[in-house]
C-alpha positions in Angstrom: 14.8 -19.0 -3.9 15.9 -20.3 -0.4 16.4 -18.5 2.6 20.2 -17.7 2.9 19.2 -17.2 7.0 17.1 -18.7 9.7 16.4 -18.2 13.0 16.6 -20.4 16.0 14.2 -21.3 18.1 14.7 -25.0 19.5 18.3 -26.2 20.5 17.4 -28.7 22.9 20.3 -31.2 22.4 22.6 -28.9 21.2 23.3 -25.7 23.5 26.9 -25.4 22.6 26.0 -25.2 18.9 22.8 -23.7 18.6 21.8 -20.3 20.4 18.1 -19.5 20.5 17.0 -16.4 18.8 20.0 -15.9 16.8 20.1 -15.6 13.2 22.2 -18.7 11.2 23.5 -18.8 8.2 22.0 -21.3 5.9 24.0 -23.5 3.1 21.9 -24.9 0.3 22.3 -28.8 0.7 18.9 -30.0 -1.4 20.1 -33.6 -0.1 20.1 -32.6 3.5 16.5 -30.7 2.7 14.9 -33.8 1.6 15.8 -35.5 4.8 13.9 -32.5 6.7 17.0 -31.2 7.9 18.9 -27.6 7.3 22.4 -27.2 7.2 23.7 -23.9 8.9 26.9 -22.7 9.7 26.7 -23.1 13.5 28.6 -21.9 16.9 31.9 -24.4 15.6 32.2 -21.9 12.3 31.3 -25.3 10.2 28.3 -26.1 8.7 25.9 -29.2 10.0 22.8 -30.3 9.4 20.2 -29.9 12.1 16.6 -31.2 11.7 14.5 -28.1 10.0 12.3 -27.5 13.0 14.8 -26.3 14.8 14.9 -23.0 12.8 12.5 -20.4 11.3 13.6 -19.8 7.6 14.1 -15.7 6.9 12.3 -14.0 4.2 14.8 -10.7 4.3 14.7 -8.0 1.5 17.5 -8.2 -0.9 19.2 -5.0 0.5 19.6 -6.7 4.2 20.5 -10.2 3.0 23.6 -9.0 1.2 24.5 -6.2 4.0 24.4 -9.8 6.2 26.6 -12.2 3.9 29.1 -8.6 3.9 29.4 -8.7 7.5 30.2 -12.3 7.5 32.4 -12.2 4.7 34.4 -9.6 6.5 34.5 -11.6 9.7 35.8 -14.2 7.9 38.6 -12.3 6.2 
């Protein structure tokens, strides 16, 4: 299973779009992944593909992942 969240570890060239140390929601995208990219919801609120080496995938317990997804869903409502 692919991680639903990743930690930004490099925002070179994208200081407005990505914050180092921030956890971002990952959007599954097999085509982007095949080219070494990870699709995330960035600071614009939209999903964009960035080089995957900018992120560290997080392996969160199911309860934590579900809680984060619920919070994000509430914020979007």
